[in-house]
N, CA, C and O atoms as CSV, one atom per row, in Angstrom:
chain,resi,resn,atom,element,x,y,z
A,1,MET,N,N,12.026,-13.676,-16.815
A,1,MET,CA,C,11.641,-12.530,-16.853
A,1,MET,C,C,10.736,-11.969,-18.192
A,1,MET,O,O,11.203,-11.323,-19.130
A,2,ASN,N,N,9.727,-12.269,-18.073
A,2,ASN,CA,C,8.682,-11.043,-18.835
A,2,ASN,C,C,8.649,-9.793,-18.708
A,2,ASN,O,O,8.189,-9.403,-17.635
A,3,PRO,N,N,9.039,-8.880,-19.565
A,3,PRO,CA,C,8.301,-7.564,-19.555
A,3,PRO,C,C,6.821,-7.155,-20.016
A,3,PRO,O,O,6.163,-6.115,-19.999
A,4,TYR,N,N,6.661,-8.184,-20.344
A,4,TYR,CA,C,5.429,-7.687,-20.502
A,4,TYR,C,C,4.060,-8.275,-19.665
A,4,TYR,O,O,2.919,-8.088,-20.085
A,5,ARG,N,N,4.356,-8.982,-18.468
A,5,ARG,CA,C,3.620,-9.157,-17.356
A,5,ARG,C,C,4.058,-7.943,-16.348
A,5,ARG,O,O,3.223,-7.733,-15.468
A,6,GLY,N,N,5.336,-7.022,-16.318
A,6,GLY,CA,C,6.080,-5.903,-15.834
A,6,GLY,C,C,7.094,-6.235,-15.094
A,6,GLY,O,O,7.429,-5.716,-14.029
A,7,ASP,N,N,7.763,-7.404,-15.848
A,7,ASP,CA,C,9.019,-7.988,-14.638
A,7,ASP,C,C,9.799,-6.630,-15.167
A,7,ASP,O,O,9.541,-5.780,-16.020
A,8,VAL,N,N,11.166,-6.908,-13.992
A,8,VAL,CA,C,12.080,-5.817,-14.144
A,8,VAL,C,C,13.017,-6.373,-13.608
A,8,VAL,O,O,12.571,-6.843,-12.561
A,9,THR,N,N,14.597,-6.720,-13.748
A,9,THR,CA,C,15.323,-7.158,-13.027
A,9,THR,C,C,16.342,-6.453,-12.471
A,9,THR,O,O,17.038,-5.633,-13.070
A,10,LEU,N,N,16.461,-6.856,-10.999
A,10,LEU,CA,C,17.022,-6.020,-10.200
A,10,LEU,C,C,18.527,-7.379,-9.732
A,10,LEU,O,O,18.254,-8.459,-9.209
A,11,VAL,N,N,20.290,-6.862,-10.151
A,11,VAL,CA,C,20.568,-7.458,-9.070
A,11,VAL,C,C,21.297,-7.792,-8.177
A,11,VAL,O,O,22.485,-7.501,-8.320
A,12,LEU,N,N,20.913,-8.465,-7.026
A,12,LEU,CA,C,21.305,-8.127,-5.595
A,12,LEU,C,C,22.326,-9.263,-5.347
A,12,LEU,O,O,22.054,-10.460,-5.447
A,13,ASP,N,N,23.284,-8.857,-5.081
A,13,ASP,CA,C,25.030,-9.974,-4.363
A,13,ASP,C,C,24.762,-10.540,-5.447
A,13,ASP,O,O,23.955,-11.448,-5.249
A,14,GLY,N,N,25.163,-10.403,-6.898
A,14,GLY,CA,C,25.546,-11.112,-8.028
A,14,GLY,C,C,23.971,-11.661,-8.417
A,14,GLY,O,O,23.540,-11.610,-9.569
A,15,GLU,N,N,23.590,-11.920,-7.856
A,15,GLU,CA,C,22.099,-12.574,-8.444
A,15,GLU,C,C,21.200,-11.928,-8.792
A,15,GLU,O,O,20.762,-10.995,-8.119
A,16,ALA,N,N,20.693,-12.312,-10.011
A,16,ALA,CA,C,19.824,-11.861,-10.903
A,16,ALA,C,C,18.088,-11.925,-9.984
A,16,ALA,O,O,17.455,-12.981,-9.972
A,17,ARG,N,N,17.766,-11.163,-9.572
A,17,ARG,CA,C,16.478,-10.945,-9.303
A,17,ARG,C,C,15.002,-10.292,-9.806
A,17,ARG,O,O,14.777,-9.086,-9.913
A,18,ASN,N,N,14.176,-11.246,-10.051
A,18,ASN,CA,C,13.119,-10.211,-10.726
A,18,ASN,C,C,12.219,-9.529,-10.006
A,18,ASN,O,O,12.201,-10.092,-8.911
A,19,MET,N,N,11.450,-8.621,-9.997
A,19,MET,CA,C,10.753,-7.842,-9.513
A,19,MET,C,C,9.448,-7.388,-10.176
A,19,MET,O,O,9.504,-7.024,-11.351
A,20,ARG,N,N,8.066,-7.376,-9.405
A,20,ARG,CA,C,7.019,-7.316,-10.698
A,20,ARG,C,C,5.737,-6.443,-9.586
A,20,ARG,O,O,5.022,-6.989,-8.746
A,21,LEU,N,N,5.769,-5.484,-9.823
A,21,LEU,CA,C,4.297,-4.995,-8.786
A,21,LEU,C,C,2.499,-5.722,-8.971
A,21,LEU,O,O,1.576,-5.277,-9.654
A,22,THR,N,N,2.519,-6.530,-8.383
A,22,THR,CA,C,0.805,-7.161,-8.461
A,22,THR,C,C,0.131,-5.977,-7.748
A,22,THR,O,O,0.598,-4.897,-7.385
A,23,LEU,N,N,-0.826,-6.378,-7.676
A,23,LEU,CA,C,-2.242,-5.353,-7.042
A,23,LEU,C,C,-1.411,-5.478,-5.332
A,23,LEU,O,O,-1.425,-4.480,-4.613
A,24,GLY,N,N,-0.853,-6.561,-4.930
A,24,GLY,CA,C,-1.044,-6.867,-3.953
A,24,GLY,C,C,0.305,-6.105,-3.178
A,24,GLY,O,O,0.492,-5.616,-2.064
A,25,ALA,N,N,1.015,-6.269,-4.252
A,25,ALA,CA,C,2.691,-5.673,-3.568
A,25,ALA,C,C,2.434,-4.015,-4.026
A,25,ALA,O,O,2.985,-3.189,-3.299
A,26,LEU,N,N,1.856,-3.642,-4.862
A,26,LEU,CA,C,0.892,-2.141,-4.969
A,26,LEU,C,C,0.304,-1.257,-3.833
A,26,LEU,O,O,0.275,-0.032,-3.716
A,27,ALA,N,N,-0.343,-2.664,-2.700
A,27,ALA,CA,C,-1.017,-2.008,-2.038
A,27,ALA,C,C,-0.438,-2.080,-0.326
A,27,ALA,O,O,-0.883,-1.578,0.706
A,28,GLU,N,N,0.920,-3.076,-0.654
A,28,GLU,CA,C,1.862,-2.555,0.284
A,28,GLU,C,C,2.502,-1.739,0.521
A,28,GLU,O,O,2.815,-1.211,1.588
A,29,LEU,N,N,2.917,-1.452,-1.112
A,29,LEU,CA,C,3.996,0.062,-1.345
A,29,LEU,C,C,3.031,1.214,-0.803
A,29,LEU,O,O,3.582,2.081,-0.124
A,30,GLU,N,N,1.913,1.306,-0.981
A,30,GLU,CA,C,0.858,2.438,-0.387
A,30,GLU,C,C,0.737,2.422,0.671
A,30,GLU,O,O,0.328,3.532,1.011
A,31,GLU,N,N,0.879,1.613,1.722
A,31,GLU,CA,C,0.814,1.393,2.888
A,31,GLU,C,C,2.210,1.658,3.557
A,31,GLU,O,O,2.291,2.022,4.730
A,32,ALA,N,N,3.279,1.463,2.774
A,32,ALA,CA,C,4.192,1.530,3.497
A,32,ALA,C,C,4.748,3.325,3.575
A,32,ALA,O,O,5.125,4.059,4.488
A,33,LEU,N,N,4.585,3.452,2.386
A,33,LEU,CA,C,4.705,4.861,2.018
A,33,LEU,C,C,3.496,6.183,2.567
A,33,LEU,O,O,3.453,7.385,2.308
A,34,GLY,N,N,2.971,5.654,3.073
A,34,GLY,CA,C,1.341,6.352,3.566
A,34,GLY,C,C,1.036,7.125,2.450
A,34,GLY,O,O,1.059,8.347,2.597
A,35,ALA,N,N,0.659,6.495,0.992
A,35,ALA,CA,C,-0.155,6.747,0.095
A,35,ALA,C,C,-1.443,7.174,-0.072
A,35,ALA,O,O,-1.834,6.227,0.611
A,36,ASP,N,N,-2.529,7.772,-0.376
A,36,ASP,CA,C,-3.900,7.229,0.072
A,36,ASP,C,C,-4.368,7.017,-1.207
A,36,ASP,O,O,-5.565,7.295,-1.276
A,37,SER,N,N,-3.832,6.583,-2.385
A,37,SER,CA,C,-4.031,6.218,-3.759
A,37,SER,C,C,-3.081,5.762,-4.611
A,37,SER,O,O,-1.894,5.876,-4.303
A,38,LEU,N,N,-3.460,5.191,-5.784
A,38,LEU,CA,C,-2.199,4.938,-6.852
A,38,LEU,C,C,-1.730,5.979,-7.426
A,38,LEU,O,O,-0.520,6.195,-7.495
A,39,LEU,N,N,-2.605,6.733,-7.898
A,39,LEU,CA,C,-2.008,8.324,-8.342
A,39,LEU,C,C,-1.377,8.700,-7.588
A,39,LEU,O,O,-0.334,9.226,-7.977
A,40,ALA,N,N,-1.678,8.638,-5.930
A,40,ALA,CA,C,-0.547,9.965,-5.706
A,40,ALA,C,C,-0.012,8.922,-5.448
A,40,ALA,O,O,0.094,8.677,-6.649
A,41,LEU,N,N,0.508,7.914,-4.911
A,41,LEU,CA,C,2.079,6.926,-5.500
A,41,LEU,C,C,2.902,7.100,-6.679
A,41,LEU,O,O,4.118,7.246,-6.554
A,42,VAL,N,N,2.370,7.096,-7.754
A,42,VAL,CA,C,3.055,7.697,-8.742
A,42,VAL,C,C,3.383,9.039,-8.975
A,42,VAL,O,O,4.491,9.373,-9.394
A,43,GLU,N,N,2.361,9.929,-8.696
A,43,GLU,CA,C,2.734,11.208,-8.939
A,43,GLU,C,C,4.266,11.809,-7.576
A,43,GLU,O,O,4.982,12.811,-7.580
A,44,ARG,N,N,4.195,10.759,-6.730
A,44,ARG,CA,C,5.575,10.912,-6.010
A,44,ARG,C,C,6.558,10.731,-6.395
A,44,ARG,O,O,7.444,11.539,-6.115
A,45,PHE,N,N,6.859,9.548,-7.240
A,45,PHE,CA,C,7.837,9.322,-7.744
A,45,PHE,C,C,8.251,10.133,-9.181
A,45,PHE,O,O,9.381,10.565,-9.406
A,46,GLU,N,N,7.096,10.245,-10.103
A,46,GLU,CA,C,7.117,11.209,-11.060
A,46,GLU,C,C,7.327,12.401,-10.693
A,46,GLU,O,O,8.083,12.828,-11.566
A,47,SER,N,N,7.142,13.239,-9.944
A,47,SER,CA,C,7.726,14.934,-9.243
A,47,SER,C,C,8.788,14.732,-9.174
A,47,SER,O,O,9.342,15.750,-9.588
A,48,GLY,N,N,10.005,13.532,-8.705
A,48,GLY,CA,C,11.096,13.752,-8.020
A,48,GLY,C,C,10.962,13.620,-6.707
A,48,GLY,O,O,11.964,13.235,-6.104
A,49,ALA,N,N,9.906,13.854,-6.042
A,49,ALA,CA,C,10.100,14.046,-4.207
A,49,ALA,C,C,10.113,12.910,-3.618
A,49,ALA,O,O,9.298,12.805,-2.701
A,50,PHE,N,N,11.236,11.376,-3.990
A,50,PHE,CA,C,10.853,10.347,-3.572
A,50,PHE,C,C,12.143,10.435,-2.530
A,50,PHE,O,O,13.036,11.238,-2.801
A,51,SER,N,N,12.211,9.876,-1.723
A,51,SER,CA,C,13.010,9.558,-0.945
A,51,SER,C,C,14.202,8.414,-1.358
A,51,SER,O,O,14.102,7.863,-2.454
A,52,SER,N,N,15.217,8.106,-0.544
A,52,SER,CA,C,16.106,6.422,-0.887
A,52,SER,C,C,15.750,5.634,0.017
A,52,SER,O,O,16.228,4.499,0.004
A,53,GLY,N,N,14.741,6.047,1.130
A,53,GLY,CA,C,13.812,4.970,2.298
A,53,GLY,C,C,12.429,4.736,0.800
A,53,GLY,O,O,11.970,3.600,0.682
A,54,ASP,N,N,12.076,5.502,0.121
A,54,ASP,CA,C,10.601,5.556,-0.587
A,54,ASP,C,C,11.119,4.717,-1.965
A,54,ASP,O,O,10.258,4.027,-2.511
A,55,LEU,N,N,12.873,4.741,-2.733
A,55,LEU,CA,C,13.283,3.718,-3.185
A,55,LEU,C,C,13.119,2.403,-3.015
A,55,LEU,O,O,12.616,1.568,-3.767
A,56,ILE,N,N,13.628,2.294,-1.874
A,56,ILE,CA,C,13.637,0.948,-1.149
A,56,ILE,C,C,12.183,0.562,-0.926
A,56,ILE,O,O,11.905,-0.305,-1.755
A,57,ALA,N,N,11.358,0.786,-0.313
A,57,ALA,CA,C,10.118,0.010,-0.230
A,57,ALA,C,C,9.687,0.142,-1.748
A,57,ALA,O,O,8.707,-0.590,-1.886
A,58,LEU,N,N,10.046,0.857,-3.127
A,58,LEU,CA,C,9.505,0.049,-3.959
A,58,LEU,C,C,9.913,-1.075,-4.138
A,58,LEU,O,O,9.162,-2.051,-4.108
A,59,LEU,N,N,11.449,-1.161,-4.402
A,59,LEU,CA,C,12.066,-2.359,-4.425
A,59,LEU,C,C,11.685,-3.498,-4.044
A,59,LEU,O,O,11.446,-4.534,-4.664
A,60,LEU,N,N,11.634,-3.125,-2.569
A,60,LEU,CA,C,11.028,-4.215,-1.605
A,60,LEU,C,C,9.805,-4.806,-2.450
A,60,LEU,O,O,9.907,-5.967,-2.847
A,61,ALA,N,N,8.772,-4.147,-2.716
A,61,ALA,CA,C,7.566,-4.300,-3.089
A,61,ALA,C,C,7.516,-5.471,-4.387
A,61,ALA,O,O,6.729,-6.373,-4.673
A,62,GLY,N,N,8.707,-4.982,-4.958
A,62,GLY,CA,C,8.893,-5.848,-6.505
A,62,GLY,C,C,9.081,-6.647,-6.297
A,62,GLY,O,O,8.512,-7.530,-6.939
A,63,LEU,N,N,9.885,-6.969,-5.395
A,63,LEU,CA,C,10.567,-8.141,-5.577
A,63,LEU,C,C,9.642,-9.028,-4.613
A,63,LEU,O,O,9.439,-10.175,-5.011
A,64,ARG,N,N,9.099,-8.680,-3.489
A,64,ARG,CA,C,7.947,-9.534,-3.116
A,64,ARG,C,C,7.382,-9.783,-4.012
A,64,ARG,O,O,7.556,-10.951,-4.358
A,65,GLY,N,N,6.383,-8.924,-4.948
A,65,GLY,CA,C,5.525,-8.915,-6.149
A,65,GLY,C,C,5.747,-10.453,-6.894
A,65,GLY,O,O,4.977,-11.311,-7.325
A,66,ALA,N,N,7.170,-10.315,-6.802
A,66,ALA,CA,C,7.331,-11.155,-8.062
A,66,ALA,C,C,8.041,-12.992,-7.268
A,66,ALA,O,O,8.548,-13.800,-8.047
A,67,GLY,N,N,7.939,-13.294,-5.860
A,67,GLY,CA,C,7.808,-14.002,-5.060
A,67,GLY,C,C,8.920,-14.447,-4.137
A,67,GLY,O,O,9.219,-15.615,-3.889
A,68,LEU,N,N,9.562,-13.214,-3.601
A,68,LEU,CA,C,11.210,-13.172,-3.045
A,68,LEU,C,C,10.602,-12.856,-1.706
A,68,LEU,O,O,10.082,-11.823,-1.285
A,69,LEU,N,N,10.850,-14.260,-1.044
A,69,LEU,CA,C,10.427,-13.281,0.577
A,69,LEU,C,C,11.858,-12.923,1.264
A,69,LEU,O,O,12.713,-13.647,1.772
A,70,ILE,N,N,11.787,-11.671,1.097
A,70,ILE,CA,C,12.543,-10.885,1.475
A,70,ILE,C,C,12.169,-9.527,2.553
A,70,ILE,O,O,11.144,-8.848,2.505
A,71,ASP,N,N,13.185,-9.388,3.400
A,71,ASP,CA,C,12.205,-8.200,4.438
A,71,ASP,C,C,13.202,-7.147,4.455
A,71,ASP,O,O,14.295,-7.557,4.066
A,72,ARG,N,N,13.180,-6.031,4.751
A,72,ARG,CA,C,13.516,-4.371,4.183
A,72,ARG,C,C,15.251,-4.530,5.150
A,72,ARG,O,O,16.083,-3.657,4.903
A,73,GLU,N,N,15.508,-5.299,5.852
A,73,GLU,CA,C,16.906,-4.972,6.533
A,73,GLU,C,C,17.541,-6.199,5.663
A,73,GLU,O,O,18.750,-5.972,5.694
A,74,THR,N,N,17.353,-7.232,5.003
A,74,THR,CA,C,18.257,-7.840,4.395
A,74,THR,C,C,18.271,-6.692,3.025
A,74,THR,O,O,19.325,-6.079,2.860
A,75,LEU,N,N,17.093,-6.411,2.047
A,75,LEU,CA,C,17.637,-5.847,1.131
A,75,LEU,C,C,18.606,-4.554,1.342
A,75,LEU,O,O,19.415,-4.390,0.429
A,76,LEU,N,N,18.648,-3.524,2.507
A,76,LEU,CA,C,19.367,-2.944,2.532
A,76,LEU,C,C,21.175,-3.695,3.157
A,76,LEU,O,O,22.214,-3.041,3.061
A,77,GLY,N,N,21.147,-4.280,3.397
A,77,GLY,CA,C,22.725,-5.011,3.672
A,77,GLY,C,C,23.184,-5.447,2.060
A,77,GLY,O,O,24.384,-5.374,1.797
A,78,CYS,N,N,21.984,-6.014,0.715
A,78,CYS,CA,C,22.477,-6.409,-0.567
A,78,CYS,C,C,23.262,-5.486,-1.004
A,78,CYS,O,O,23.087,-4.283,-0.814
A,79,SER,N,N,24.436,-6.129,-1.789
A,79,SER,CA,C,24.914,-5.185,-2.923
A,79,SER,C,C,24.464,-5.240,-4.210
A,79,SER,O,O,24.550,-6.208,-4.966
A,80,ILE,N,N,23.828,-3.835,-4.507
A,80,ILE,CA,C,22.773,-3.689,-5.970
A,80,ILE,C,C,24.018,-3.150,-7.054
A,80,ILE,O,O,24.643,-2.092,-6.979
A,81,GLU,N,N,24.157,-4.240,-8.079
A,81,GLU,CA,C,24.832,-3.759,-8.961
A,81,GLU,C,C,24.584,-2.430,-10.027
A,81,GLU,O,O,23.647,-1.885,-10.612
A,82,GLY,N,N,25.331,-2.358,-9.950
A,82,GLY,CA,C,25.193,-0.480,-10.307
A,82,GLY,C,C,24.993,0.481,-10.233
A,82,GLY,O,O,24.684,1.445,-10.934
A,83,GLY,N,N,25.338,0.015,-8.485
A,83,GLY,CA,C,24.632,1.209,-7.513
A,83,GLY,C,C,23.331,2.072,-7.189
A,83,GLY,O,O,22.273,1.647,-7.652
A,84,PRO,N,N,23.315,3.025,-6.578
A,84,PRO,CA,C,22.098,3.874,-6.535
A,84,PRO,C,C,21.606,4.202,-7.812
A,84,PRO,O,O,20.381,4.298,-7.882
A,85,MET,N,N,22.132,4.360,-8.646
A,85,MET,CA,C,21.679,4.726,-9.967
A,85,MET,C,C,20.729,3.621,-10.561
A,85,MET,O,O,19.599,3.787,-11.022
A,86,ALA,N,N,21.229,2.811,-10.479
A,86,ALA,CA,C,21.155,1.405,-11.516
A,86,ALA,C,C,19.512,1.076,-10.472
A,86,ALA,O,O,18.514,1.170,-11.187
A,87,ALA,N,N,19.352,0.900,-9.707
A,87,ALA,CA,C,18.653,0.532,-8.134
A,87,ALA,C,C,17.498,1.718,-8.751
A,87,ALA,O,O,16.413,1.158,-8.911
A,88,ALA,N,N,17.451,3.107,-9.111
A,88,ALA,CA,C,16.544,3.827,-9.119
A,88,ALA,C,C,15.996,3.632,-10.779
A,88,ALA,O,O,14.866,3.714,-11.261
A,89,LYS,N,N,16.687,3.482,-11.098
A,89,LYS,CA,C,16.418,2.994,-13.295
A,89,LYS,C,C,15.570,2.032,-13.060
A,89,LYS,O,O,14.455,2.005,-13.580
A,90,ALA,N,N,16.080,0.995,-12.118
A,90,ALA,CA,C,14.994,-0.302,-11.974
A,90,ALA,C,C,13.868,-0.073,-11.224
A,90,ALA,O,O,13.015,-0.960,-11.252
A,91,GLY,N,N,13.616,1.105,-10.424
A,91,GLY,CA,C,12.548,1.432,-9.546
A,91,GLY,C,C,11.043,2.231,-10.767
A,91,GLY,O,O,9.817,2.256,-10.873
A,92,ALA,N,N,12.229,2.715,-11.385
A,92,ALA,CA,C,11.563,3.815,-12.591
A,92,ALA,C,C,10.997,2.936,-13.857
A,92,ALA,O,O,10.278,3.477,-14.697
A,93,LEU,N,N,11.330,1.663,-13.941
A,93,LEU,CA,C,10.853,0.737,-14.706
A,93,LEU,C,C,9.600,0.078,-14.400
A,93,LEU,O,O,8.536,-0.071,-15.001
A,94,LEU,N,N,10.058,-0.265,-13.287
A,94,LEU,CA,C,8.899,-1.233,-12.609
A,94,LEU,C,C,8.140,-0.615,-12.669
A,94,LEU,O,O,7.327,-1.030,-13.496
A,95,LEU,N,N,7.583,1.145,-11.787
A,95,LEU,CA,C,6.706,1.780,-12.122
A,95,LEU,C,C,5.927,1.855,-13.611
A,95,LEU,O,O,4.751,1.685,-13.932
A,96,LYS,N,N,6.931,2.132,-14.237
A,96,LYS,CA,C,6.648,2.079,-15.684
A,96,LYS,C,C,5.713,1.090,-16.354
A,96,LYS,O,O,4.735,1.391,-17.039
A,97,ARG,N,N,6.255,-0.452,-15.988
A,97,ARG,CA,C,6.264,-1.450,-16.491
A,97,ARG,C,C,4.211,-1.977,-15.943
A,97,ARG,O,O,3.239,-2.515,-16.472
A,98,ALA,N,N,4.580,-1.369,-14.639
A,98,ALA,CA,C,3.257,-1.874,-14.142
A,98,ALA,C,C,1.869,-1.061,-14.456
A,98,ALA,O,O,0.779,-1.574,-14.202
A,99,PHE,N,N,1.977,0.082,-14.957
A,99,PHE,CA,C,1.294,1.343,-15.292
A,99,PHE,C,C,0.889,1.181,-16.830
A,99,PHE,O,O,-0.118,1.792,-17.187
A,100,THR,N,N,1.460,0.549,-17.611
A,100,THR,CA,C,1.968,0.117,-19.190
A,100,THR,C,C,0.209,-0.278,-19.953
A,100,THR,O,O,0.086,-1.355,-19.370
A,101,VAL,N,N,-0.512,-0.210,-20.406
A,101,VAL,CA,C,-1.391,-0.970,-21.038
A,101,VAL,C,C,-0.387,-1.813,-22.401
A,101,VAL,O,O,0.622,-1.268,-22.849
A,102,ALA,N,N,-0.796,-2.945,-22.823
A,102,ALA,CA,C,-0.259,-3.692,-23.947
A,102,ALA,C,C,-1.200,-3.128,-24.887
A,102,ALA,O,O,-2.204,-2.513,-24.528
A,103,ASP,N,N,-0.814,-3.380,-26.329
A,103,ASP,CA,C,-1.658,-3.306,-27.132
A,103,ASP,C,C,-3.061,-3.931,-27.441
A,103,ASP,O,O,-4.010,-3.603,-28.154
A,104,GLU,N,N,-2.925,-4.440,-27.029
A,104,GLU,CA,C,-4.563,-5.804,-27.099
A,104,GLU,C,C,-5.663,-5.140,-25.929
A,104,GLU,O,O,-5.289,-4.822,-24.800
A,105,GLU,N,N,-6.898,-5.012,-26.351
A,105,GLU,CA,C,-7.899,-4.325,-25.379
A,105,GLU,C,C,-7.961,-5.010,-24.480
A,105,GLU,O,O,-7.622,-6.192,-24.531
A,106,VAL,N,N,-8.429,-4.409,-23.391
A,106,VAL,CA,C,-8.488,-5.019,-22.179
A,106,VAL,C,C,-10.071,-5.178,-21.872
A,106,VAL,O,O,-10.447,-5.705,-20.825
């Protein structure tokens, strides 16, 4: 796991899994949530106006962005260590790391 690359760990069924919001994962998330821009997507989560389905879509995009081949039904059947609060915290951290610029020049 590399937090400078945007990685966040989520423990599914006792196994630590990396998540990362790549550009492709963000595009998948936009489509899944019907958001018309990255800004609209971020605002949806920042405002607190997101559903449990939105959170599942975010986690799914992050897991796929890190290379895990997983579908929604499989994720829904997994036990997330720490429960819904841990899932929400991991999702929030995932978004934060995806949109945080490192201290170096771009």
